[in-house]
C-alpha positions in Angstrom: 21.5 13.5 -3.7 23.9 11.6 -5.9 23.1 8.6 -7.8 26.0 7.0 -5.8 24.1 7.5 -2.6 20.9 6.1 -3.9 22.4 3.1 -5.3 24.1 2.5 -2.0 20.8 1.4 -0.5 20.4 -1.3 -2.9 24.0 -2.1 -3.1 24.0 -2.8 0.6 22.7 -6.1 0.3 24.5 -6.8 -2.9 27.7 -5.8 -1.0 27.1 -8.2 2.0 26.5 -11.1 -0.1 29.3 -10.4 -2.8 31.7 -9.8 0.0 30.7 -12.9 1.9 30.8 -15.0 -1.1 34.6 -14.6 -1.0 34.8 -14.2 2.6 35.6 -10.7 2.7 33.6 -7.8 4.5 33.6 -4.1 4.2 36.6 -2.4 5.3 36.5 1.0 7.3 37.3 2.8 4.1 34.9 0.9 2.1 32.1 1.9 4.8 33.1 5.6 3.9 32.9 4.8 0.2 29.5 3.0 0.6 27.7 6.2 2.1 28.8 8.3 -1.2 32.4 8.9 -0.9 34.7 7.7 -3.9 37.8 5.6 -3.5 40.2 8.3 -4.5 38.8 10.6 -2.1 37.9 8.6 1.0 41.1 9.4 2.7 40.0 12.9 2.8 36.8 12.2 4.5 36.9 12.3 8.3 35.6 9.3 10.4 33.2 12.0 12.0 31.8 12.8 8.6 31.1 9.1 7.9 29.6 8.5 11.3 27.3 11.5 11.0 25.9 10.0 7.7 25.5 6.6 9.2 24.0 7.8 12.3 21.4 10.0 10.1 20.2 6.8 8.3 19.9 4.7 11.6 18.2 7.5 13.4 15.4 7.0 10.8 14.6 3.4 11.5 11.3 2.7 13.1 11.2 0.1 16.0 10.0 -2.6 13.6 12.8 -1.9 11.2 15.4 -2.0 14.0 13.7 -5.5 14.8 14.6 -6.4 11.4 18.1 -5.8 11.5 18.3 -7.2 14.9 16.5 -10.4 13.5 19.1 -10.6 10.6 22.1 -10.4 13.0 20.7 -13.1 15.1 19.7 -15.6 12.1 22.9 -14.9 10.3 24.9 -15.2 13.5 23.5 -18.6 14.1 23.9 -20.0 10.7 25.5 -23.4 10.7 28.9 -24.0 8.7 26.7 -26.4 6.7 24.2 -24.0 5.6 27.1 -21.5 4.8 28.6 -23.8 2.5 25.3 -24.6 0.9 24.6 -21.1 0.3 27.9 -20.1 -1.2 28.5 -23.6 -2.9 28.5 -22.2 -6.3 31.7 -20.0 -5.6 33.2 -22.2 -2.8 33.4 -25.2 -5.0 35.7 -23.4 -7.3 37.9 -21.7 -4.5 38.4 -25.5 -3.1 39.1 -24.3 0.4 40.2 -26.6 3.0 38.0 -27.1 6.4 40.3 -24.4 8.1 39.7 -21.8 5.4 36.2 -22.7 5.2 35.7 -21.9 8.8 37.6 -18.6 8.4 35.2 -17.7 5.6 32.2 -18.6 7.5 33.3 -16.5 10.6 33.9 -13.5 8.1 30.4 -13.8 6.9 29.0 -13.9 10.5 30.9 -10.8 11.3 29.9 -9.0 8.3 26.4 -9.8 9.4 26.7 -8.6 12.9 28.1 -5.2 11.6 24.7 -4.3 10.2 23.1 -4.1 13.6 26.3 -2.9 15.5 26.2 0.4 13.5 22.8 1.0 14.9 24.4 0.7 18.4 27.2 3.1 16.9 29.7 0.3 17.4 32.3 0.8 14.4 35.3 -1.2 16.0 34.0 -4.6 14.4 34.8 -3.1 10.9 38.4 -2.3 11.5 38.7 -5.7 13.3 37.4 -7.5 10.2 39.6 -5.8 7.7 42.7 -6.2 10.0 42.1 -9.9 10.5 41.8 -10.7 6.7 44.6 -8.4 5.7 46.9 -10.3 8.1 45.7 -13.8 7.8 46.3 -16.4 5.5 43.2 -16.9 3.5 43.6 -14.1 1.1 47.3 -15.2 0.2 46.1 -18.7 -0.3 43.2 -17.5 -2.8 45.7 -15.1 -4.6 48.0 -18.1 -5.0 45.2 -20.1 -6.4 44.3 -17.5 -8.9 48.0 -16.6 -9.7 47.8 -13.0 -8.7 50.4 -11.2 -6.8 48.6 -10.1 -3.9 44.8 -9.9 -2.6 43.7 -7.5 0.1 40.5 -6.2 1.5 40.8 -3.0 -0.4 40.8 -4.8 -3.6 37.3 -6.0 -2.7 36.3 -2.4 -1.9 37.6 -1.6 -5.5 35.5 -4.4 -6.8 32.4 -3.1 -5.3 33.0 0.6 -5.4 35.8 1.6 -7.5 35.8 3.4 -10.9 35.3 0.1 -12.6 33.4 -1.6 -9.8 29.9 -3.2 -9.6 28.4 0.2 -8.4 29.9 2.2 -11.1 28.4 -0.2 -13.7 25.1 -0.1 -12.3 25.3 3.9 -12.1 26.2 3.7 -15.9 23.4 0.9 -16.8 20.6 3.2 -15.0 21.7 6.6 -15.9 18.7 7.3 -18.0 16.3 6.5 -15.2 14.7 9.1 -13.2 15.2 9.4 -9.5 11.5 8.3 -8.9 12.2 5.2 -11.0 15.2 4.3 -9.0 13.4 4.9 -5.6 10.4 2.9 -6.7 12.7 0.1 -7.8 14.1 0.1 -4.2 10.7 0.2 -2.6 9.4 -2.5 -4.7 12.3 -4.9 -4.4 10.1 -7.5 -2.9 8.4 -7.6 -6.3 10.9 -6.8 -8.6 13.7 -9.1 -7.7 14.0 -10.4 -11.3 14.7 -6.8 -12.4 17.4 -6.0 -9.7 18.9 -9.5 -10.2 19.2 -8.8 -14.1 20.8 -5.4 -13.3 23.3 -7.0 -10.9 24.0 -9.8 -13.1 24.8 -7.6 -16.2 26.8 -5.2 -13.9 29.0 -8.1 -12.6 29.5 -9.4 -15.9 30.8 -6.1 -17.3 33.1 -5.7 -14.1 34.6 -9.2 -14.8 35.4 -8.2 -18.4 37.8 -5.4 -17.0 40.2 -8.0 -15.9 42.1 -8.1 -19.4 42.4 -4.6 -19.6 45.1 -2.1 -18.4 44.1 -1.1 -14.8 42.0 -4.1 -14.4 40.8 -5.0 -11.0 42.5 -7.6 -8.9 39.1 -9.3 -7.8 38.0 -9.5 -11.5 41.2 -11.3 -12.3 40.9 -13.6 -9.5 37.1 -14.7 -10.4 38.2 -14.9 -13.9 41.2 -17.1 -13.2 39.1 -19.3 -11.0 36.1 -19.6 -13.5 33.7 -17.9 -11.0 30.9 -16.8 -13.3 28.2 -14.1 -12.7 25.7 -16.9 -12.6 27.6 -18.5 -9.7 27.3 -15.1 -7.8 23.7 -14.7 -8.8 22.9 -18.2 -7.6 24.8 -17.5 -4.2 22.7 -14.2 -3.8 19.5 -16.4 -4.3 20.5 -19.1 -2.0 21.2 -16.5 0.5 17.7 -14.9 0.4 16.1 -18.4 0.4 18.1 -19.7 3.4 18.0 -16.5 5.4 14.5 -15.1 5.4 15.4 -12.3 7.3 18.0 -10.9 4.8 15.6 -9.2 2.7 13.7 -7.4 5.3 16.7 -6.2 6.8 18.0 -4.7 3.6 14.5 -3.1 2.9 14.6 -1.5 6.4 18.0 0.2 5.7 16.8 1.2 2.4 13.6 2.8 3.7 15.6 4.6 6.4 17.9 5.9 3.9 15.1 7.2 1.7 13.6 8.9 4.6 17.1 10.4 5.7 18.2 11.7 2.3 15.3 11.8 -0.4 14.3 15.4 0.1 18.1 16.8 0.7 19.5 19.5 -1.7 21.5 18.1 -4.6 25.2 18.5 -4.6 27.6 17.6 -7.4 29.1 14.3 -7.3 33.0 14.4 -7.3 34.2 13.3 -10.6 31.0 14.2 -12.4 30.6 17.1 -14.8 30.5 20.4 -12.6 31.8 18.6 -9.6 35.4 18.3 -8.3 37.7 15.8 -9.8 38.2 12.6 -7.9 37.5 9.0 -8.2 33.9 7.4 -8.4 32.9 8.8 -11.9 29.5 9.0 -13.2 27.2 12.0 -13.3 24.7 13.2 -10.8 21.1 12.3 -10.3 18.8 14.8 -8.6 16.2 14.3 -6.0 12.5 14.3 -7.3 12.3 17.9 -8.7 9.0 19.5 -9.6 8.1 23.1 -10.9 4.9 24.0 -9.4 4.5 27.0 -11.6 5.4 25.5 -14.9 1.9 25.1 -16.1 -0.6 27.2 -14.1 -3.5 25.2 -13.2 -1.8 21.7 -13.6 0.9 20.7 -11.0 2.9 17.8 -12.4 3.5 15.6 -9.0 4.5 12.4 -10.8 8.1 12.6 -9.3 6.5 13.0 -5.9 5.0 9.5 -5.8 6.3 6.7 -3.9 5.3 3.0 -4.2 5.5 0.5 -1.5 4.1 -2.9 -2.3 0.9 -2.3 -4.2 0.3 1.1 -2.5 1.4 4.5 -4.1 1.6 7.6 -1.8 1.8 11.2 -2.9 4.3 13.0 -0.9 3.5 16.9 -1.3 5.5 19.7 0.0 3.2 22.3 1.4 5.1 25.4 0.2 5.2 24.0 -3.5 1.6 23.5 -3.6 1.1 27.1 -2.4 3.3 28.2 -5.3 1.1 26.3 -7.8 -1.8 28.2 -6.2 -0.3 31.5 -6.8 0.6 30.7 -10.3 -2.9 29.7 -10.9 -4.4 32.8 -9.4 -1.9 34.9 -11.2 -2.9 33.4 -14.7 -6.7 33.8 -14.0 -6.8 37.3 -12.4 -10.3 38.2 -11.2 -11.7 34.6 -12.1 -13.6 32.6 -9.3 -14.0 28.9 -9.1 -10.5 28.1 -9.8 -9.1 24.3 -9.9 -5.6 23.2 -9.4 -5.0 19.6 -10.8 -2.3 17.4 -9.2 -1.4 15.3 -12.2 0.4 12.0 -10.8 0.8 10.5 -14.1 0.9 6.8 -14.6 0.9 5.0 -11.2 1.5 1.2 -11.2 -0.3 0.3 -8.1 -3.8 -1.0 -7.1 -4.1 1.8 -4.2 -3.4 5.4 -4.5 -3.3 7.6 -1.5 -3.3 11.3 -1.7 -3.0 13.3 1.5 -3.8 17.1 1.4 -2.5 18.8 4.7 -4.8 21.5 6.6 -2.2 24.0 5.6 -3.1 23.2 1.9 -6.7 23.1 2.5 -6.7 26.6 4.3 -4.4 28.2 1.8 -6.7 27.1 -1.0 -9.6 28.6 0.6 -7.6 31.9 1.3 -6.5 32.2 -2.2 -9.7 31.5 -3.9 -9.2 28.0 -5.1 -12.5 26.2 -5.2 -11.3 22.8 -6.3 -8.0 20.5 -6.1 -8.3 17.8 -8.8 -6.2 14.6 -8.5 -5.6 12.8 -11.6 -3.7 9.6 -12.6 -4.2 6.7 -15.1 -7.0 8.5 -16.8 -9.0 8.8 -13.7 -9.9 12.2 -12.2 -11.3 13.1 -8.8 -12.3 16.7 -8.1 -12.5 17.8 -4.6 -14.6 21.2 -3.7 -12.1 22.1 -0.8 -14.1 24.8 0.8 -16.4 22.4 2.8 -13.3 21.2 4.7 -11.3 22.7 7.7 -9.1 19.7 8.4 -6.5 17.8 6.5 -8.0 15.2 4.0 -6.7 12.2 2.4 -8.4 10.6 -0.8 -7.7 6.9 -1.1 -8.5 5.2 -4.4 -8.3 1.6 -5.0 -8.7 -0.5 -8.2 -10.5 -3.6 -7.1 -11.5 -7.0 -8.9 -14.2 -6.9 -11.7 -16.1 -9.4 -9.8 -17.1 -6.8 -7.1 -19.6 -5.6 -10.2 -19.8 -8.4 -12.5 -21.0 -10.6 -9.7 -24.1 -8.4 -9.4 -25.3 -7.9 -12.9 -25.0 -9.3 -16.3 -24.6 -5.9 -17.9 -21.4 -5.1 -19.9 -18.8 -3.6 -17.6 -17.0 -0.9 -19.5 -14.5 0.5 -16.9 -12.1 -0.8 -14.1 -13.9 -1.0 -10.6 -13.1 1.7 -8.3 -13.4 2.0 -4.6 -12.9 5.5 -3.1 -12.5 6.7 0.5 -12.1 10.1 2.0 -10.8 11.0 5.4 -11.3 14.2 7.0 -9.1 15.0 10.0 -8.3 11.2 9.9 -11.8 10.1 10.3 -13.7 8.3 7.2 -16.3 10.5 5.9 -19.3 8.9 4.1 -21.2 12.0 2.9 -20.1 15.5 1.6 -21.9 18.8 1.7 -20.5 19.5 -1.9 -20.2 16.6 -4.2 -17.1 15.3 -5.2 -16.8 15.0 -9.1 -15.5 11.4 -10.2 -14.2 11.3 -14.0 -13.8 7.5 -14.8 -12.0 6.3 -17.9 -13.9 3.9 -20.0 -12.7 0.7 -21.8 -14.1 -2.0 -24.1 -16.9 0.1 -25.5 -16.5 -0.8 -29.0 -20.1 -2.0 -30.2 -21.9 -0.8 -27.3 -24.5 1.8 -27.0 -22.9 4.6 -25.4 -25.9 6.6 -24.5 -26.8 3.5 -22.2 -23.6 4.0 -20.3 -24.2 4.6 -16.4 -22.0 4.9 -13.3 -23.2 2.3 -11.0 -22.6 2.3 -7.1 -22.4 -0.8 -5.1 -24.8 -0.6 -2.2 -25.5 -3.6 0.2 -24.6 -6.2 -2.7 -26.6 -4.6 -5.4 -25.9 -1.8 -8.0 -27.6 1.4 -8.0 -27.4 3.2 -11.4 -26.3 7.0 -10.8 -26.1 8.3 -14.4 -23.1 10.3 -15.6 -22.3 12.4 -18.7 -20.3 10.6 -21.3 -17.6 12.7 -22.9 -15.2 11.0 -25.2 -13.4 8.2 -23.4 -14.6 9.4 -19.9 -17.8 9.5 -18.2 -18.4 12.1 -15.3 -20.5 11.8 -12.2 -20.6 14.1 -9.0 -21.1 12.0 -5.8 -22.1 13.2 -2.4 -20.9 10.0 -0.8 -18.2 7.4 -1.7 -18.5 3.5 -2.3 -17.5 1.3 -5.2 -18.1 2.4 -8.6 -17.9 1.3 -12.1 -19.5 2.0 -15.5 -21.8 -0.5 -17.2 -24.0 -0.5 -20.4 -27.4 -0.7 -18.6 -29.9 -2.0 -21.0 -33.6 -1.3 -19.6 -36.7 -2.3 -21.3 -40.4 -2.3 -20.6 -43.1 -4.0 -22.1 -45.8 -1.4 -22.2 -44.2 1.4 -24.1 -45.2 0.5 -27.7 -48.1 3.3 -27.7 -45.3 6.0 -27.2 -42.3 4.1 -28.9 -42.2 6.5 -31.9 -41.7 9.4 -29.7 -40.6 8.5 -26.4 -39.3 4.9 -26.5 -35.5 5.9 -27.0 -35.7 8.6 -24.5 -37.4 6.1 -21.8 -34.7 3.6 -22.3 -31.9 6.2 -22.0 -33.1 7.9 -19.0 -34.1 4.7 -17.2 -30.3 3.5 -18.0 -29.1 6.5 -16.2 -31.4 5.7 -13.1 -33.2 9.0 -13.3 -36.6 7.3 -14.0 -37.8 3.8 -12.9 -40.7 1.3 -13.8 -43.8 0.8 -11.8 -43.1 -3.0 -11.3 -43.6 -6.1 -13.4 -41.7 -4.9 -16.3 -44.1 -1.8 -16.9 -43.3 1.8 -17.2 -47.0 3.3 -17.4 -46.0 5.9 -19.7 -49.5 7.6 -19.9 -49.6 8.0 -16.1 -49.4 11.2 -14.4 -46.3 12.5 -12.7 -46.3 13.9 -9.2 -44.4 16.9 -7.9 -42.3 14.5 -5.8 -41.6 12.0 -8.7 -40.6 14.9 -10.9 -38.2 16.3 -8.3 -36.6 13.0 -8.0 -36.4 12.5 -12.0 -34.7 15.9 -12.4 -32.3 15.8 -9.2 -31.2 12.2 -10.4 -30.9 13.2 -14.1 -28.8 16.2 -13.5 -26.6 14.8 -10.8 -27.7 17.3 -8.3 -28.0 14.8 -5.4 -26.9 16.1 -2.0 -27.8 14.3 1.2 -26.9 17.5 3.4 -29.7 19.4 1.7 -32.4 20.4 4.2 -36.0 21.2 3.7 -38.8 22.4 6.2 -42.1 21.4 4.6 -44.7 20.1 7.0 -45.9 17.6 4.7 -42.5 16.0 3.6 -41.3 13.6 6.3 -37.8 13.2 6.5 -38.1 9.4 6.1 -39.9 9.8 2.8 -38.3 8.3 -0.4 -38.5 11.8 -2.1 -37.5 13.9 0.9 -33.7 14.1 -0.1 -34.8 15.2 -3.6 -37.5 17.7 -2.6 -34.7 19.1 -0.3 -32.4 19.6 -3.0 -34.9 20.9 -5.5 -36.0 23.4 -2.8 -32.7 24.4 -1.7 -31.6 25.4 -5.2 -34.8 27.2 -6.0 -35.7 24.5 -8.7 -39.2 24.1 -7.1 -41.4 26.1 -4.6 -44.0 24.9 -2.3 -47.6 25.6 -2.4 -46.9 27.7 0.7 -44.0 28.1 2.8 -44.9 25.2 4.9 -46.7 22.8 2.3 -45.1 21.0 -0.7 -48.0 19.1 -1.8 -45.8 16.1 -2.9 -48.5 13.7 -4.3 -50.1 16.5 -6.4 -49.5 16.1 -10.3 -47.3 18.4 -12.2 -48.5 20.4 -15.2 -46.3 20.6 -18.4 -45.6 24.5 -17.6 -44.7 23.7 -14.1 -42.5 21.0 -15.4 -40.9 23.2 -18.1 -40.3 25.8 -15.5 -38.5 23.4 -13.1 -36.4 22.4 -15.9 -35.4 25.9 -16.7 -34.6 26.7 -13.1 -32.4 23.5 -12.8 -30.5 24.3 -16.1 -30.0 27.8 -15.3 -28.4 26.8 -11.8 -25.9 24.9 -13.9 -25.4 27.1 -16.8 -26.3 30.7 -15.9 -25.0 31.8 -19.1 -27.9 30.0 -21.2 -30.0 32.6 -22.8 -33.8 33.1 -23.0 -35.6 34.3 -26.3 -38.9 35.7 -24.8 -40.4 35.4 -28.6 -40.1 31.7 -28.5 -43.4 31.6 -26.9 -45.1 33.1 -29.9 -45.0 29.7 -31.7 -47.6 28.3 -29.4 -51.1 29.4 -30.1 -52.2 28.7 -26.4 -49.4 30.8 -25.0 -51.8 33.1 -23.3 -52.8 30.2 -21.1 -49.3 30.1 -19.4 -49.5 31.2 -16.1 -47.5 34.7 -15.7 -45.3 33.3 -13.0 -44.2 30.4 -15.4 -43.8 32.3 -18.6 -40.2 33.0 -18.1 -39.4 29.3 -17.5 -41.5 27.9 -20.3 -39.7 30.8 -22.5 -36.3 29.4 -21.7 -37.2 25.7 -22.2 -38.8 26.6 -25.4 -35.7 28.8 -26.5 -33.4 26.0 -26.0 -35.6 23.2 -27.5 -36.3 21.2 -24.1 -40.0 21.6 -24.8 -41.5 21.6 -28.4 -45.2 21.4 -28.1 -47.7 19.5 -30.4 -49.5 20.9 -33.4 -48.7 24.5 -32.6 -49.9 24.2 -28.9 -48.0 23.9 -25.6 -51.0 22.6 -23.7 -49.5 24.2 -20.5 -52.0 23.3 -17.9 -52.5 19.6 -19.0 -50.9 17.1 -16.5 -47.6 16.0 -17.5 -47.3 12.2 -18.5 -44.6 9.8 -17.4 -43.6 9.5 -21.3 -43.3 13.4 -21.4 -41.3 13.6 -18.3 -38.9 11.2 -19.7 -38.5 13.1 -23.1 -37.8 16.4 -21.3 -35.3 14.8 -19.0 -33.5 13.1 -21.9 -33.2 16.6 -23.7 -32.0 18.0 -20.6 -29.4 15.6 -20.1 -28.2 16.3 -23.5 -28.4 20.2 -23.2 -25.1 21.5 -24.1 
């Protein structure tokens, strides 16, 4: 798509207003130029070609957008002469038209406005009639005489707007360094970027007015210059138009949206008069539609040019075939490897809400090609989705919400933005996942804070639940089996009864409690020397290693599905981290020994890091190694090999009941295991 075509969308409103300021709308030739044909080559374009382009755009209008055009036509058509004069007073005051000429200008304005909707009905006759009436009337001749120019026609206004030295050409030159995505976003966000658009327009008109003194200058520029009509006068008239006719902006945005839908994904062709194109008027270079190369960097697909923003919402618009090419490039670069992840990099996205739809075709292709995950990253945030669990199209929606969502619930220091996540599967919002989705949140304002106490917090029924997370540089990573609002806080937790174990377990208790993996027993107490039950340690371990999964199932007869520990026992049993006393009995309230605790830790770590090694000789440093049950020796050996357990005075005391302080220490070491 040429840059001229893109600019035509935003130029539509400018053209309507600028032409109306002087009382002259588009000509039939100007319409052709408006849809991408230069002045010099317009005659060579058939009316059928022009109509085809127009109809393609108007065919994209939704019912709501069609109503926006109709509303504008009706409001502008009913505009009183008094309001018309108020809108364009900055220009009309310098034209000094008599009442008859003002009436003619007013009629021209309403005729131009009606054309916007007439074209929807495929009525092109009004365009020719307007040009004929203006060229054969007295108004243009009077203005020419006032400005001391030899002649003034509708064609001159076409040149002013669309010619080689016209407003559109200057706009093209001014934004030639902007990407296609930037331009489309500028159009889509016109409601919030009026100042930017007005600044561009003001500067372009100023440059065009400067053409009046050079050879081949524009007639309209000469007229405006001679009558002392400034860019400021035109800018103020445009503002008055929007303020007085509220339907003008929605109508412009309706046409802009339809234009984008009609042409945004079309192949690029050289613009006549640009390098590589045929000669002719119009000038300027080409601007391509958003182009991405899905195979440029295997594993990372830069899709920043495929992001469109409307209002405060950004949407990624993927092309299925290109994503499949990215899959193929990733697989080819990692022959024989499994668990591959394709990252969709959206870059910097200036919108509060970001929506990323993944079609069913993409999901099925990922599974067929052995792609385990699709990661979405933007603004430092990354969400990694295991796609094998889905069989329908999914949509990830991420919103940055007010800090007060979290700060109103806690006095702890907020160290990230607050994010709200939602996932739909087959169009239905899904609250839990069979495989956890990993969120990697960017940190901020952490200077002077205790980084070990940073924890991901989840908003649940007006309260915060701390979930833990692994801090890595300027990010914290946490797998989640359900979505809500999340943020990162420095979670300072203290207990009043830990003085007796402070020297060897105090710090560890604070950190593990901050991560939400271990809790106090009430009244500010931790009970560090109390025993740990099998159910309690299951929860500590699953929470600490971020292994929670509400879809996990267990079949122990003594574990009620409504018990607080049921989901943790289910995950631990499903992953083989803990076994029952028998196939049917878990014995949740029995205390756990140090050897059992070490074995559970070993199994959990191995499930996440199967490459971790065991040194059997590590047991020799314990004088009581012979007391370790045969079924637990491998687990204790692994834990000892990796310094997850240390012992005391040369002994491991494998059959002693583990205390809560000891559990906190071993959990702390596990969290920090690399």
